[in-house]
N, C-alpha and C positions, 0 to 999 in steps of 0.2 A: 768721320768715324762716329759711328752710332754709341752713345753710354752703355756699359752693360753694368749695371746696377744690380748688387741681390736686395729683393726686397722682404724685409722681413717684419713679425709681428704682423698685428691687426692693423688695416687700414685705419687712418685716421679719422675725426670726424670728415676734417675736410675733404681726405681723397672719396671720403664716400659719399658725400656731398656732390661732386663731382659725377661721380657714378648716378648716382638717385638722379640728380637734379637735369642731367643732361638729354635732351631730346631724343628719340630712336634716332638711332642711324640710318633704319631703312627707310626714312622720307628725308629728303630735303628738308633745311631751316625753312620756314616761311619768311623771308626777309620783309622788314618794315620800312626801310629803304635801301635801294639796289644801288642809285648814283653820288656816288662819295667823291670829295676832294680833300686830300690829305697834302699836307704841308713838310716841309723839310727843309736844313740847312746842307749848303755844298759840302759835306765832309764822309769819308766812306766810311762810316757808321750809318749812314742810312743804307746802306746795302738790302735790309730785308725788304724795306718798300719798293726798290727797284724792281729785286729778282722777284719777289710776289707779283710784282705788273708783267715784267718779262718772261717768266715761265708760266706765266696764265693761272698762278695759286688766285687769284682775285676772284677771274672769269670761273673756275670751277667752283667756287661758293656762289655765283650768281649775283656777284658783285661789279660795278661797272666803274672804276676808278681813275680820276685825276692826279695827279702826282705835279704838284709845284714848288720850285724852290721859292725861300720867303727869303729877305731882305738881310733881318737879324734875327736874334730870339725874342726879343720883346713884340715885335710885330706877328711872328709865328702865334704867340701865346695869346695875345691879344684877338688875333682872328678864330682863333678856338672856341676863343669863350663867346663872341659876338655870334660863333655860327657859320662865319664865312670857309671857314676849314671846319671838317666833319671830325679829323683830327689830326696828331702830327708828330713827327721823329720830335723827342724834346728832351733838355736835358733832365738829369733825374730830380735833379733839386726844383725844376717849374712845378708841379704838379702838388707838390710837398710846403712851396712857398705860398702858392697863390692858396691854398687851402686854408694856411695858417693865419693868411692876410700879408705875408710880408710883399710888399709892391701891390702887384693887382689881384685883388681877391676872388677868387672862384673856387667851387670844388670841384677841380679837375683830378680822374682816377687813371690809373694805368695796371691794362691787364695783360701785360707783356714787355719783359725786361729783354732791351735789344741786343744786348753786346755786353763784352768783359772786356775791360783793358782801350786801346787804341788812342793815346794821347802821348802827349812828351812835353818836355820842358825845353827850349833853343835856349841862348845866348848867343849874342852876337861875337864877331870875330875877334873884336877889340876885346871883352870881355873873356871870352876863350881864352885869349895869350897869357891874361893876367892872370886866369885860373890855373892854369897848365903847368905852372911852377909845383904848384900844392899839390898836385894830384899822384899817387903812389903808380909807381911802374910795373909792371908781371915781367915774368923772366924771357918773355918774347916782346919786350920793348915795347907793349901798347900798355897804354892807360889801364889799370884795374876797374871797372864796373863793379857794380854799382857807385855811379859818383854821388856823392853827398854834399848837401849846401853848406858845409865848414868849410870847402875851399871857397865859394862864393863869397862866404864873409868876409874875408880878408878882403876882398875886391870893394865889397859894401863901404867896408871901414875907410877903405882907401877913398869912396869916393868922398864918404861921407868927412873924413880928414882935409878935404880940399875944396868942401863947401857944395859939393854938386850933387842933385838928389837922383837916386839911384831908383829905374821905371823898369816897371814889368807888365808885360800886356795881358789879359785872361779875357776872358769871352762874353763872362756875364757874373751879375755877382751873386745869383745862387746855381752857377753851373760846377759843374766835378773840376772843370779847370784849373778855378780859383779855390776850391778846398784842396787839391792836390798840391797845387801850387804852395797855399799858406801851408801845408803837411810838410811839404818837403824843407821850406826856407825855415819854419820854425823848428825842424829837427837840426838844422844847422846855428841855432840861436842867431837869425836873420828874422826880426819883429815885421810879420806882414801887417799889422795895423788891425784897430778894432771898427766895428760902425754903432751907431751909437741911434738912439730915436730921435736926434736932432741932427746928426752928422751920417749920412748913408754914403760919404766917402769909401769908407774902408781904409783911411789913413793914419786912424788917430793911433800916435805913438808908434809909428811904423818906422821903421830900418827902409823896408825897399818899400815903392810906391806903386801898387799896383791899380792898373786903371784897366776900363772895356776897350776892346778892339773888336771889330766882327773877325770872324775865322778867316775867309780869304785874305783880307786885308794886310795879316798879321806881317808876313816877309817884307812887303812893301814899306808899311811902318817901322819895320827892324832895321829894313835898309836906309832908311831916312834919317835912324837916329832918333826919331823919337822916343821908343821904348831902348830899351839894353837886353831885352828878351820876352820871353811869352811861354804861356801852357796853352797847348790848342790839340786839338784832335788832327788827323791827320785826312788828307796828304802834304797840311802845313809845315810840317815839323820836318819832312822828306822836303820839301818845295825850297826850306833855306839852305840844305846841304847841295840839291840843283843846282841854286843858283850862286853858291860860294857866297853868301850874304851871311853866314850865320853854323851853330853846331849844335847840333840837339845833344845836352848832355845826361837826361838819364827820361826813362818811359814810364809813364804811372803801373804798370807792370813790376816796374824794379821800386814804386813808393808803396803798393799796395799789391801784394800778387793777386792776380785773378778778380779786381775790383770791379764792382758793377757799373756801367757806363748811360746810356742814353735808354729812355723809356719811351712807347707808344704811348701818348697820352688823349685822352676824349674827356668831355666836361661828363659829372657825373649823371645830369640830364639829359645827355647824347645816351650811355649805357643804359637808362632806365624808360625811357622811349621806346629804344629801339636794342632789344635783347638781344634778337638771334640776329640781327646784323651785326651787334658786337662780337657774339660768336665766332659768326662766319670771319670776319676780318682777322680775329684772332690766330684763327686755324690756318687761314692763308699766310700770316705772319711765322708762326709757326714752320709751316712747310718750307718757307724760304730761309728760313735761318737752319734748318736740316740739311738744306740744298747747300747752301755756304761753308759748311762743316764736315760732310759727310766724306767716307773713302780719305780720309787722312788731307782734307782740304785741297782733292783732286778739281775740284769745281773752280779755285779761287781764279786761276789764271782769265779763266770766261769774264769771273765776276768783274777783275781788273777793264776788262774790256767793254763792258756794259758801263760800268762809273767813270769810266773816261768820255764819256760821251757827255758833249754841251748839256745835256737835258738835265743829268744828274749832278757829278762833281766837277766835269770839266777840266780836268786837269789832264798832264801829262800820262799816259800810263806806265811809263819809264816810272814815275816817281808817284803814284797809288801802289806798284808791285815791290817797292822797294820796303814796304812795311804789310803790304796785304797778304805777300805770300811768303809768310813766315820767315823774314829777316827786319832786321832794323840799320838804319846806315848812320853811324854817327858821325864823326869826322871825315870829312870826304876821304873816300876808297877804306876807312873802317868801319865794314859791313859784319854785322853779329847773328847769327841766328836766334831768333825769337821768335818761334814757331806757335806760341802762344798773344802776339802780342795782339791779333784779333780773332776774340772769340765769340762765335753767335749763337753755337747750340748747345756743345759739350760743357762740362761741369753744371749741367741743368740750368745753361747762362738763360735760358726764357724765361725763366719761373720768378717771378716777383715776391722777392723774401722782404721779410719785415724788415729783419735786422737789416739789408740793405738800406731801407728807408730811412732807418733808427740815425745811421752811422751820417748820414748827410745830416738829417737833424742835430746829431750834437755837434758838428762843427759849426752850425748856425746858429748854435749858443756858445760856443768856443769862441767864437769870435763876433759878438754882439749881434748878429743879425735877429736872433730871440734874445732880447732886451734882459730878462728874469728867469732866474732857475726854475725850472719845473719835474716834478717830479716822476719817477720811471714809470708809473701809468700814466702818463701825457704824451710819453713817446711811442708808447704802443696803442692808445687810441689812434693818435694821428697816423701812424702807419698803417691799421686795421681801415681806416676812411681810405687813404688812398693807393695804396696797394690790395689789388684785386685777384689774389690765386684762385678765388672759389670760382672767378668767370675762366680764368687760365686754365684749370683744369676741367671744366664743364668741354672747354674747347679741345683741348689735349683727346678727355675721353671719346670726343666722337670721332675724332683721327685714329685713334687705336681702334676703332669696331672697324671704322672704314678699311683696315690694313693700311693704311698711310704712314704711320708713324710706328715706333716699337713701347710695349706699357712701359719698358725699363727703363725708358728715355725721360721719366718723368718722377719725380720726389712727390709720390702719391702717401707716403708715410710722416713728411715734414708736419711742425707744427708751424711754419712760416719763419722760422728761426734757424740759421747757419750755428754750427759748432762757433765755440770762441774762434775766433782767427789771429794768429800773432805773426804772419808775412808782412809787414810793414817796416820801413825803413829805417824807424826806431826803434822796433821789437816789442814795441808796446799792444798789449793782447788787447782786441776789443770783441766783447761781449754785449750783444744787442740786448738780452735782458736786464743789463746793469749800467745806464748810460752815465749816470750821473756819476759811478765808479769810476767810469775810464775818462770820464771829463777830470777828475782828480789827477789822473795819473802826469799830465802837461805840464811842463816847466812855462810854456807860454800860454795862455788862455785862459778865459774866465771859470771860475768854478766858484760852489758851493752857492751863498749868496751875490756875488759878485755882481755890479752893474756898471757900467758906464756913464761918467758925469761930468762932462764939458771935456776937458781933454785928460783926465783922471779914470781910474779903475778903484771904486770904494766897496765898501761891503765885504762880506765874506768870511 
């Protein structure tokens, strides 16, 4: 279903630049490089890459693309930096972290946001049984959702009183999953721990110990008892239900409605060396996202069959369909409608908003990955350096001129910032224009001039 948005007022400088700078649609783009290799992790939100390949959208742009699954997010990022991969399906935090020098330092940009939502938090059967007595039940006899972490806090406190650590998995230190899990835990009064310049475990002062587990290994790690729960993208929450080893308790849609998820990342050098190639690959990805959402998700059943193949996600089609087709199964047999669990095109999902970047930066600061306070202008500058809506709109303009997408599908008049958002699990409003004010509102997390020194928080 295509978005129909009323365009009002004059076109912004950004939108005008797209219309002025995009090459004429009368002639195909003269590609500087036409053979490309893109990396991905086996998750359903890599779908725009698979669809752009399978539906011939890359070929329509004169691109000959190879898609290659990667072992983990670090390997994927490193291979983009070295040029072994021309680009990749990335965690939204990866280009930001690399560009500011947290972890591997490199200037990575994104001209395309891959999706909204798509993650969940799962706990073991043991933990679920301990949580259930503390959860409200509706008139229909079903547990009421969304489930807040308040109920989990009672379980964490029980573990602590027995001298047992409570451990949870997430996929990478700068992953959306890490920040969503931390956000949910902290909203329920569970401290997820700080990072410092000398301790990058992220477990300083933690009530729940978070550590990295690659997405496809989440269910087996949970089953082995190594962790008590995890936050991951699909299909690995539904896989826990399918195997009967755990219960997804909340989706990221319920933590932050229509939150940005993955991005497509390339080096800034690639974009500068191959500007037309960058536009061409962005065009193909936009068309793939449109196909995934058009006609009220009518193509999702076909997408599930494609993603289930071993060269892509390699999970049972039934498991992928549990979430990809507009539903989500919590406790086994408790399947509920969440039509927007996976969004690829509507709600301007593919536009790389500066404010999305800034939210991730605030969470890096909140938990100590950015060790010292930064002024609001710094957040804006980093967002503009990494997120490239100018490139995105140039690609979109070409597609509009070619009659392949509707002009109304794109936010030409935006300044790159969403309106303040308040649909979070804790009700705290996020305004990307005021990141430091936002950080002040959290009971748990760094703020003002606070820094982590050893095992303590000082300053402020």
